Steps between C-alpha positions, in 0.01 A plus 500: 500500500500465115774679321402799275565357143683819409758408773592199290553688175840573376526786238783500246428823320852629422824385346657186647796571715626819653455815279790733579345774297159525675574316827221254415491145364390169641764295666511135626566641849167678488311194380666282760382737773142513358486115487616477858228758610229292312617178648346177368187655338409512140676777301394716210772662299400792280745585229539802273876517424723542200760268670862590605761302696507132384650372827250698719224359275608135546547547877138640524373205279666252727362676812160467364543143394614413847183651671308212670154611383341597176655797294268664258659739259298771324658678214332831493676671222837365406734228617812539285853360518587422875141573595386229266721250690341602832156460349568130425536442876112506536317184563231674306575781254232751397551772239286785376351491151687812435809378691825389347792251584832546330804250499841554358862402542694659785687835430834598624731794439851379388807692407816352333652334195335224311627241725355678807163541315502125392567408872215731611259335257614151624439613853143598427407153371422343848276797579290466189486118543372555868215736376398264197482210749247710710294605212494147348407334823220740564364487135548121467709550181848372403788726598574578121162672473559720788838587375343608178265734685795645679715541189221696329417710806142390496204699638201297610166670517258364780335275249838369366643448849201287597509307160869420541469394860706785647180617684190315620217736473385863462476727802163441677368839385548381133332174563195678644482706178519180300228336696276801458556510118411127478183556703392793290570305189289201628205729588510651159501160324198377719325828427540456129391135507172587684413782252578265208248245653242774534543603136476151386157446653366784290585311187796701410763308286841423628670748255255782613571435867866506454479823297276659771734397782805625303337829492446494870874405565595781258411759777180428661575226739286636779193389289590128537550539872175687551316221309652231707424656834174704470276358211251263626290530189656355183338738256584803720870385523543451126339842423716664748812348329392589165414865617838535660675374184306758283573792724 
């Protein structure tokens, strides 16, 4: 029996790691259990997380990378900090047009004198280097570019994430909207061309036709569509168009 696709979806909709305050959080233990349950099927990972524990994020990333079948990551809202590392595990990464991906250097709380703080900063360098490697490999850029993103705590919109290579495409719902907009635009262009051809056959000059069509586009676009679909008689079509514009 075919598996319900929802059974192969892992939702990461919380902070990464255990949240002692709320009792929530997404842990590598939970993700490992979910992957065992899914088996060798394809996996969809839905992310909306501000990030959290670096090591838990890296562990989840590696669990997903080790999965034997395709992993599709969908950034529904935000994938920030450790969650952005997890997002990079996708064989395919989709992001909403209104979604965001944020990368920055690792954070730590440190207490002590200047030598202690200098040592803490030195300790953080391998963590940042590891993250930069993940981002650079995914985007196909040199590591220095990824380090620059992290140093500047960079926020990528959906379009920017795709442009830089940190994501592959928009969510399918956004793609459908784009396709519909392109189809509507194509229909509008074809309608305008047919009306222009009708007007030309009446002897109207090019400038007069352009002025007339501009008026239609200015707020009376239905007139052009009506002419295209319903007017069998050329004279009646032109008269209808002119009458609509005058009204």
